[in-house]
Every structure is written in C-alpha cells, then in structure tokens.
N, C-alpha and C positions, 0 to 999 in steps of 0.2 A: 189794493187787493191782496190781503195776506193769505199765503198758502200755509205757512208753518211759522209758529210764533217763537220757536226756540231761538235764542240769540246768545252766543257765548262771549260777547264783548270783543275787545280788540285782541286778536291773536297775532303775536309778533313772531317773526321767524327767528330761529336760532342763529348763531354766528355762521358766517359763510364758510362752507367746507370747500376744500380745493379739489380740483379734478381728480387727483390721484387717490384721494382718501377712500373712495368707494371702488373705483375701477381696479385698483391694485390690491385691495384687501385680500382677495383670494390668493394673490401671489406673494404674500408677505414673507413666507418662509421659503427660502431657496432650497430646492431639493438636494438632499445629500444621500440619496439611496446608494447603498453599497459602501458607505464609509465604515471602516472597521473600528475606529476609536475616535474619541474626542481629540482634535488637533491640539498640539501644545506648541508654545514658543520657548526657545531656550532661555530667554531673559525674563520670563514671567513665572512667579511662584504661584502656580494655579491653585494650590491648596490653601495658602496662607494670606495671599494678597486680598484685600477687600474688593478688588476688581477682577480677581482671577476667574470667577464663575462667568461673569459677563463676557470677558475676553474669550473664554473657551467656547461658550454657547454661540457667540456671534461668528467665531472662526469656523465652527462646525457647519453653520448655515451658509458659509462663504460670503458673509456680510463683511467680516474683517479678513483681510488677506495678508497682513503683516508686511515686512520689508522685503520679502523675497529671498532672504538668506537664513530663514529659520528664526528670526528675531522679530519682536514687536516694537521695541523702543518705548516702553510704557511711560517713561518720564518725559518723552519728547513732546513738542507742541504739535497740534493738529492744524493743518491749513484749511482754508476755505474749499480748496479743490478736493482735498481728501475727504472732508466731511460730506461734500456733495456726492461723492462716489459711494460712501458708506450708506447714506440714506437712500440713494437711488437703488442700490442693491436690496436694501431692506424693504423698499416699496415695490420691488419686482419690476422696475422700469427697464426697458431695453435702451442701450446707448443710442443716441441720435447723431445723425450726420450733420445736423444744423450747427451753426456757429454763431450764437446770438450775441456774444460779447467780443469786443475789439481785441482784447488781450488773451483770448483763449482760442488759438488756431489749431493746436495739436496737443500731443502729450497723452499720457495714460488716463487722464480724467476728463478730457474734452467731451467725449460722448456722453458721459454721465452728467456732467454739468449742463449740457444742452437738454438732456432728457428731464432733469430736475427743474430746469427753467421753464420748459414747455408745460410741465405739470403744475407750475405755480409755487414750487417749493423753495427755490432760491431766487434771489433778485440781485441785480447788479447796481452800479452806481450811476448817478446822473450823467457822467461823462462817457457812458457806454462800456465801461470796464467792469470786470468781475473781481480782479485782484486775487487770482487763484493762490498765490504763495503767501498771502497774508494770514497770520495766525488767527484762528477762530476765537471769539470771546464767548463767555458764558451766556450773555444775553442773546447773541446771534444764534447759538445752537438751540436755545429755547425757542426763538422765533421760528426757526426752520422746523423743529419737531412739532410745534403747535399747529403750523400749517398742515403738516402731514396728518396728525392725529385728529384734527378738528375737535380739540378738547372744549367742553362746555365753558363759557365765560363765567367769571366770578366778579363780584363787586369790591371785595376787600383785598388790600395788599397783604401778601404772605410774608414779606420781608421788609425790614426797616430802611433799606437803602435803594429803593427802586426809583426814586426821583432822578437818579443819574442815568436812566435808560429810557429809550423810546419804546422798548419792548416789554414794559411792565405788564400789560394785559396778557401777553403770551406766558410770561413767567408765572403769573398768578394762576392762570388756567392749568398749567402743568403741575404747579405745586398742589393744587386742589385734588389732582388725581394721582399724586405720589410720584410723578416723573421728575419734577424739579426739586432738588434738596439744597438747603443752605448750610450755613455754619451754625455752631452752637450759640453764637452771640446774636442770632436772629437776622444776620445779613446774608445777602446772596452774592455780593461782589460781582455785579453784572458785567463790568468792563474788564474783569480779569481774564487772562488767557486760560486755556483749558489744556491739561495734559492729555495724552492719548489714552491712558488707562481710565481717567475720569470720564472722558468722552464715551468710552466703551460702556461704562455703567449707565451713563445718561441715555444712550441709544438703546441699551438692553431693556431698561425700564420702560421705554416707549414701546418696544416690540412686545414686551409682556402685557402691557396695558391693552394694546391693540388685539392681541390674541385672546385675552380674557373677555374683552368686549365682544368679540366675534362668537364666543361660546354662549353668550347670553341670548335668549330668544328675542328676535327683533319683533316689534309690535305689528309689522306688516306680514311676517312670515306665514302666520296661520291663515290669513285671508288670501294669500297668493294663489292664483290659478294660471296654469300654463295656457298661453294664447298664441305661441309662436309657430308659424308654419315655415319650415326651412326649405320647402320646394319652391324654386323661383318660377314665376309665371313665364310662359313662352313669350318671345319677343326679343328684339336686338338690344344688346347692352355693350358699352365700350367705355373704358375709363372709370368704371364704377364697380365696386365690389358689393355684392348682394349678401346680406347676413340673415335675412328672414323677413316675414311679414306678420304683423298683428292682424289676424284675419277677422276683420269686422267691416262690412260694407256700410256706406252712407255716412262716413265721418265728414263733418263740415268744418270743424275747427280743432286745432291742436295747440296746447300751451304747456310748456314744461315749468315745473314749480320746484323750488328747493325748500324742503322742510328740514327741521332739526334732525329728523330721523333718516333723511336721505332725499333723493330726487324722485319726482313722480311726473307722469305725463297725464295732464288733464285733457280729455277729449269730449266733444259734443257732436251730436248728429241726429239722424232719424231715430236712433235708439234711446236718446236722452243724454245721459252723461256716463262716461266710463273713465276710471282713473287707473293708471298702470304704475307699478313699482318699477323704476328704471335705475335702481342702484347698480345693476348690471345692465348697461345700456343696450347690450346685444341680446339680452334674454328677458324682456319685460314680463311682468306678471300682473294679471288683472286683480286689483285689490278693492275696488269700490265701484258701485253702480248706482245710478238714479234713473229709474225707468221713465220712459217718455210719458206714460200715463200720469205720473206725478206732476207733469208740467201742463197737463190739459186743463183748460178753463171751461166753465159751463157753456155748452153748445158746441164744443170741439168734438172732432172725431179722433179719439185717442189712438186709433189704429194707424193713422196717417200723419205722422209728424214730419213736416218738411218746413224749410225756411225758418229754423230757429238757430241762432248763434252762428251766422256766417263768419263773424269774427268773435273770438272769445277773449275777453279782457279779464284780468285777475288782479285784484289788489293783494299784493304779496306781503303786505304788512298785516292787514286784517284777515287775510285768507278768505276773501269773498270773490266769487266768480260772477261776472255779469254776462248773461246770455241774452242776446237780442232775440226779439220775437217779431218776425215779419207779419203783416196782417194776413198773409196767405197761409200761415201756419195751421196745421190740423184741418186742411181742406176748406178754409174760409176764403172769402172773396177779398180781392185787393182793395176795393172801394169801401167795404164795410167791416172787414175783419179787425179784431183788436190787435194793436201793436204796442210795443214797449220793451221791457227787459225784466228778466228774472234775476233775483239776487240769491245765490247759492252759497251756503256756508260749507267750505271745504277744509276747515281746520283739521278735521279727522278725515284723511283721504280714503279710509275704508268705509266711511259712512257719510257721504255728501248729503246735506239736508237743504231743501228749499226754504229760504227765509221768507220771501215774499215775491209777488209779481207787481211791477209798477207800470201802469198804463201811460203810454206816451203817444203822441200823434205821429211818431215815426219809429222804425224798428228793424229795418233790414240789417243794419249794423249798429253796434253800441260800443263806444270807445272811451277809455279813461283819459281824462284831461286834468292837469294840475295834480299829478300823482293819480289818485282815484277819488279825489274830492268831488269831481263832477263827471257826468257821463254825457257824451255827445251822441245822440241817436239820429240816424239819417235814413232816407229812402223808405219805401220805393215810390211808385207812382202816387198821384194825389188821391186822397180819400174823398168820399162823397161830400164830406163836410168842410173840406179845405177850400180856400179862395179859388174862384173860378179861373183866375189868370195864372194859377200855378200849373205847371206841367207835371211836376213831381215834388216830393217832399224835401225840404231843406234840413238843416240841423236843428234839433230841439235839445235844450240844455237842462239837465237835472242835477240838483245838488244832492249828493248821497253821503254827505259827511255824517248824517244820522241815518243809517241804512234802514232803520225802522220807520222813518218818516221822510222819504224822498220828496223833493219839491221841484217841480218842473216850471221853468220860467215861461211867461206868456209869449215873449218876443223870440222868434226863431233867429238862428244865426246862418250865415252863408246864403242869404236870399239873393235873387237876381244873378245867379251864377252863370246862366247861359245868355250872354249878351243882354243883360238887364232883366231877363225873365227868370223867375224862380223855377228851378229844375232839379233833377235828381242829384242829391248829395249822397254818393254811394258809400264811401268809407273814409276813415280818418287814421292817419299814422302820425305819431308825435316823435320828432327827432330829438337828438341829445341836447339841443339847445332849448327844448320845450316848445318849439313851433309846431302847431297842429296843422297838418296838411290834409285838406279835404279834396278827395277825388270824386269825379262824377261827370255829368254832361256839362260841357263848357270848359273842361280841363281840370287844372289843379290850382287851389288857392291856399296859401299859408297864412296862419293867424298867430299873433302873440296873445297869450292868455294870462300872463302875469307881468308885473313890473310896469315901468313908465317908458313908452316908446313913441316914436314919431308916427303919426297916422297920415299917410299920403292922401287919403280921401278927404281929410278935414284940414290938412296943412297945419297941423299943430301936434305938440306932444300931449299925450293923455295916458291915464292909467288903463292898463289892459286887464280884463277879467275873463273868466270862462264864459260868462253870460253876455259880455260886451267886449269882445276881443278887438285887437287892433290889427287891421290888414297889414300884411308883410310883403308878400310877393306872389305872383301867379300868372297864369295865362292858359290859352288853349294848347292842345297837344295833338299831333297826328293829322292824318289826311281826311278823317271822317268828321267834318265840322258842319255839314248841312243836313239837318234832320228832315230830308225830303219824305222819308218813310217814317211815320210816327211809331211804327211797330219795331223800330230798331234804335238801339241806344247809340246812335252815331256820335262820335266824338266823346264818348263816355269813358273817362279814365277810371280804371278799376281800383288800383291802389298805387302807392308811390313810396319811395324811400329817398331820404336826403342825408348822405354822409357828411358829417361836419367836424368831428373832434378827433378823428384818428382812432386811438385804442379805446376799447370799452373798459371802463374802470370797475371798481368794486360794486357799482350799482348795476352792472350788466345783468345779473340774475333777477333784479327786481323790476325789470321792464314789464309793464302790464300785458304786453302782447307778444313781444319777440325777445325773449331772454337770449343772452349771448354768452360766449366763453370770455371771462375776464382776460384781458390782454389781447384778444382778437382785434383785428382792425375793422373799422366800419367802412373802409374804402375811401375815406376822405383824402388819403395820401396818394391814391391811384388816379387822380384826376388830370394828370399830365400838366398842361399849361393852365388848367382851370383851378382857381383857388378853392380850398376846402369850403364846402357849403354852397358852391356855385351850381353844382350839377344835381339834377333831379332824375331819378330812375323810376320809370312808370310803365304800367301795362295798360293797354286798351283792350277791354274784353269785348269781343264780337265774334261769335262762332257761327255766323251765317255762312252757308256754302256760297261760293267755293272757297277753297283755302286762301286764295289770293286776297279775299276781302276779310279774312279773319283778323282778330286783334293782334297787335304786335307789341314788342318790347322796345321802349324808346329811352334814349338818354338825351336830356335837354338841358339847356343852360338857363339859369335864372338871371343872368347879367342883364341889367336894365329893366327888370320886371318888377321893381319895387317902387314904382311911381303911381300905383293905384290904377293902372290900365285895366286890370281884370275886374275892377269894381265899377266900371262905367254903367250908367243907368240906361233903361230902355229909351228914355227921351233923348239921350246923347246918341244912341245908335240910330234912332229915328231921324235925327238931324244930320246923319252922315258919318258918325264916328266909325272908324275901321276896327274890326275885331283884332285883338292883340294875341299873337301866338308866341309861345316860348321858342327860342332858337333851337332847332333840332341839331344835335351833335351827331347822332347815329340812330339807327333802328336795326332790329334783328327779328327775323321770323323764319320758320321752317319753309315757307313758300319760296319756290324758285331756287331752293338750295338742295333739299333732300327730303325724303320721306313723304312727298306729296304726289308722286306719279299716279295718275289715274284717280286721284282723290278729288271728287267733285261734291261729295256730300258728307265728309267726315270732319268733325270739328278739329281745328288746329289753332285755336285762339290761345294767347297767353292768359295766365290767371295769376294767383298769388305767387310771390317769389320772396326769397330771403337772400341776404347779401353778407358775406364775411370774407375778409382778407382778399378783396378784389375779385371774388368769384360770386356770380349770381346763380343761385339754384332756383329753378322755377317750374311750376306746373304748367303743362301745355295741353290739357285735355286729352284727346285721343292720341296726341303725339308724345304723351308720357311726360318724362322729366328731362329737362335740358340744363346743362351746366355751362355757363359762359364766363370766359375770362374777360373782364372789363377794365383791366389795368391800362389799356389804351382805349379811352372812351370813344374815340373816333372810329375804332374798328373792333367792336366786340367779336370774339370768336368762340365757337363751341369747342370745349375740351373733353366733354363726356356726355353720354346720354343713356337713358334706360326707358324703353318703350314697351311696357307690359301689354301683351295682346289682349284687346278688349277692355283695357283699363281706361282711367280718366284721371290725368294728373291735375290735382287740385291745388296743393300747396306744399311747401317745404319748410323744415324747421331744423336749424343747426343746433346741436348740443355738443360742444367741443368739436371733435372731428366727425362725429356721427350725424347723419342727416336722416331725419324722419320724413319720408316722402309720402304724403297723404294721397292715396289713390281711392277715389270715392267708390270704386267698383270692387277692387281686390282687398283693400285694407291699407295699413300704414307700413310701407316698406322701410327696412333699416338698411341704410347704405353708407358707404364711405367712398371717397375718391381714391383711386389707386395711383401707382407710380406713373402710368401712362398719362394720366391727366396732369400730374405735376410736371412731367417732361414737356407736355404741350404748352403749359404756362411759360416754362423757361425758354422754349424755342419759338413761341408764338405760332404754333401750328394748329390748324383747325381740323377737326374730325367731323365727317358727315355721316349721318345715319343712312342705312339703305332705304330704298323706296319700300313702301308698305306692300306686303305680299297680299295675294287674294284672300288668304286666311285671315290676315290682320284686318283687312278692310271689312271682311264679313263680320268678324268679331266686333269691330268698332260700330258697324251699322246695327248689329243686334243690341249692343249696349245703348246706342242712341235712340233705338226704338222705344225704350222705356220712358222717354221724355217727349214733351209736346211744347209748342210755342206758348209763351206767356201772352195773355190776351192783349196786353198793352205794348210790351217791349219785344215780343216775338222771340227769336232764337238768341237774342242777347241776354235773355234771362229765362232760360228754359225751366219747365216744371215737370215733375214726374207725371206720367199718365194718370189721370183721375183727380189731379189737383187744380187743373186750369179752370 
C-alpha cells in the first residue's frame, strides 16, 4: 500500500562528527573582554613572521598562553600534552578531573587532556598511555583537528607522500578546506615534527574555518521552532539535573540521528512524527513534522492515533524510519485492524515524507535486523485470521532491501515461545554481536541471523538468516509464569539488553534503535564474576494494581541456556518436560523500598530502559524515571530519581551525557546525572525516593483515568479511553 511514491535513493550519512564539534561551537572563542591590546611575546616578530598573526590572535583569545615568562619559543617543538591543551581551550572545554591515561596523573595539562579525551579529540596508545611529552607530528595534529572540525571527507590525495601515514583521510579533508598546507614540492611530510609557530598557524586556520562556517546560515535554522519549557514539573528529584522539557504529550518512541548537518531527535507518537534539531542538546528546536492524518489508512479515525511506533527503528545509512502499526491504531479492533509498518523518508529532517505502508500480520513493534535489510514485526494478540492455537502473534519477517517493494516471508519466526504455544512476541533488541533478542510471554529468546552457527534444536551447524534464524539461548524470566488470568500478560518480558563487547565503537551512532556515545561502555565489563555477554538485563511490564504485582527490572544469567531448552515443543511439555527459567541474579523494583506508601492503584511497572557505563536509566510509569548502578549485578542500587507529578515514565535515551527521558504525559525531559549520583556510584550508596504524597497520588490517578484495560491483556497493555 503506497502512500507517497517519492524515493530519493540511498541517502548516506556524512562522516561521523565528534561530540565536541557541535556542543562547543558556541564556546569556540574564549572571552577576552577588557583586554586593552593584542598580547605579544618578546621572542616573536609579530609583524614580519609568517606565523605572527596566528600567534597574536590565539594569544588574545587565551588559546595560546606562552611559556609564562613573556616568551613563546616559536622554534621549539610542541608536545602532545601541549597540543591537547591548545585545542581543548579552542573548543571551549572545561578541564576534567578524570585521568583516563596511565601516564598522565597530574601536571598543567592533565585536566585538558582528560577533557579532550572525553570529547573524542585525542586518543592514547594500546598500552593505556598518552605519552604527553612526545613531540607532535604533522599528521597527528591533522587527525586531532579533523576530529574537532568534522571536515567533509574527500576522495583524492592532496599530497604525494600520504602513503606513509594512517591519517591520510584527515589530512586530505583539512587540505580541502584550506587548513592543512604542504610544501611547494607537493609533499606534506606527515611524520615530521611541528614547530610551535607552525602549530599556531595550523590551529588558527582551523579556528578561522570554524568561525566562517558558523557565520553561514545552517539549513535547519529557518525551520527551527522553540519548544523548550524550562519550568520543572512538581515532584521529587535527586541525583538528577533538570534542563527543560520538550512539551509534547503522547510521544511513544525517540531515536537520535546524526546527519551531515548535525544531530537530530526523531520522535513518533499520537501526533505522528516530530523531528528536533539537537545540535545544542539542551535547547532543541522543532524542525520537521509529519501529521498523524498522513499515516491514516482508509477506514481509520485520523483524530485518534494510538499504537503506532512503540519502537522506532531507523536505517541510518538510507535515512529510512520504520514505524510499527499495531492493529489497534486509529481506533481499530485488535482482531480485525490492519497491522504492519510505515516507511518514512527522513533524509531531509525538515520535511519527513511517507514512502509507503506495508501490511504485515503483526505490528506492535518493528525492528531492524541484519542492519536494516530485514524488519522483524511482532505482537499483539492473535488476529481473527490467525491459527486458532495461537494466543498472540509471533515474529513476521520482511525483506526491505528494496523499500519500494518489501516482501514478507510466509513462515513466522519465534513460534512456540510460551512452553510450545505460539504467544506474544513483544519486542526485539539486537546486541553488538548481532544476536536478535525477542522478548514477550514465555521470556526472552535470542537468535543468530547471519553466519554459520550450531543449532542446538537440530544438533548441527547451519546457516543463519533473518527469515530462518538459528536459536542461540533463552528462557523464562520472573515470577509471573502462569497465565491463570488471560487478561494479563503474566511472564511477558517487555524488552531486554545484553552487553557483550565493552566500549561502543565508531558504529555506535548507526545503531537503528539505541545510538550511543562512541567510547561509552555497554556494561559488559561490569558483570563482576560473569563473563561479558552472560548477563541479560530485562523488564517485565505489568502495571496491574497493587504495586507489589507490577513488573520489575531483572538481571539474569544466560549460563547453560544455550542448549535449546527454550525451544521445547508443546508435545515435550505435555510429556512432562519442565519449563526452563534463566537464573535470576537480582531484581529491582520500587515496591517495598520507597515511593509506594498507600499506593494500591497507581502504576509502578518497569518499562523501556537504556544502559550506559554501568548505569541503567529506565522509565517506571507513575514512578517516573529511575537510575540504577548495576556495576554489582547481584545488588543493583538506585543512585538517582526524577518522579514528575502526574507523569508517566516511558523510556530513556542517552546521547553523550544527556538523557532524554520520555514522559508520555509531560513531554521529553532533558536530564543529566549530577555529582551526587556519581558519588553514590563510587561509594555504592543507595538513595530512596520519598513516598508519594496525596497530591502525587491524585495526579497519578487522574492521569491513569485517561486509560482503560485492553480487551485481551487488561492493564498489561492499557489503551486510551475510547480506543478499547
């Protein structure tokens, strides 16, 4: 079903920009208000030296400080530590107290080296050292400045001797914009050391280019609309700094995207699609919209858009957004409504365009697999045309390599997930090893979708594909494993995350669902005695009252779960096979700890979470947003919380140090963890939120009154009033 026929082809992202390139742009020039004259150095001929202007200008801006005795030593060599300080000051970075390198423990440059490292500008050596006293070479300064400037890449070599360096791409990019210059013989001499005056000219040209670029109108500026509300909602907060709220209710999914022109936040919800310019992550601007009416199909009620894009996946090479459509969307019925996914062209974030809608027999969530060559769609309850022995919908696989002509395979995936019975496959998360983890009733099951792997259910090696994956590991999770009440999703795991590789590398920003900060840890190193990849972090969504029965956050072990136990057949269970549960390492919930006094009818289930550097940031419905230190997986502790009065914590999204906390009532809160949270991590000290006041409970009940139980799954899958 084609909605819009325009197709722009494959849109590829520009080169990856570093964190500081946009954050620090406004702080590029260090203030020198009150300076009476341009500073001079006794040993620099400021009028006649080819580097005199650069040295003077950078000194005036306090980017160059000299030797401290009135001299600059122009012919001296520049060390790696000194260059890190120069560029950190040019970028407006504040010195950091961290010490990321083994051989930089103190000294005048330690804080700037740490700040530059955190921003991705400088790198160390494999042995953990930085070698601060080592003289900088011409290719090294080019690499550092190219990271800062995010200069557009070029295909041709600018100099004849670049085979001698691994930084040829950086040199070529800087040469194309006039920052890198070579000798008259066409060489660059990449491995030669750099004099201090030469380095000053190199840095000054970079500063000038950045300033000139800032003066050019940005393609998003004209479209930008202020959306930030800086007044914090009532409600307790601790360990968190509040920076404002993007005031739009009903957001269901959030996904940051890095464009060549900057970073944007793509969101979907009851309104349709809204895209925000987050070049300044603390002051987003609305730049693009797609109204919900443009997503309506024949027979829909365009005024009531719900259950579209619970999870938003984006192909960040082709710039295509995949929005799931639940059959209950636009006031339709679960058994008869149309499900599938929309393909939205977001190559121009100021003008998102529907490319087409593709009907699939499932659609509560839709997730990219094998990059975004395939889409896995899952849930909700069975359709009227589904097999009678299904309780709910499994995973259906669609090939979207040609987005104009998607093709859905006949055979579903992840059938028999609840003790041999096909049941609700709720959502899919793909880890850094490419394993696709399907959460739903019956627990979590992981699949290999590429390569040749051992299939424990067939006792042989075979080729894995997205449409015929190889089972990897899985099992049931939590205490709600008996579906005595069919109106509750007992034992239904909502989503999961499996840290496997340690640091997020250069591909961090291209993750289709959860982009990360390159260099951030995925938590694999915080598993204690558990090997990387052994632990699975999951949430069980169930917000039935009372709070004691609400869904919890679990950490479970996959050890011994790779023998096919989670794929036993209904016949095996009928013959007496025992259900297989993953070993629980720990669980955490607000119940019986704090925040629940007198609470018998206010939702406090766990929901979507995000994990970075050993901290889990999660949405907790009426209990707001909770931040857990999981560096000791046996004892997760709360280090911070934010519980907006009357709000509903839905999901969280890290972008660097900023957390976009999606509250489906108030909007998207912009948060950072503060020093108190960091200290609690260091000391392993837990903080508890106060019990909910009568005002909070009243606001939560008024918020909840806008929803009603789902006809099939009750309060485990609530609907806005009027859509049931």
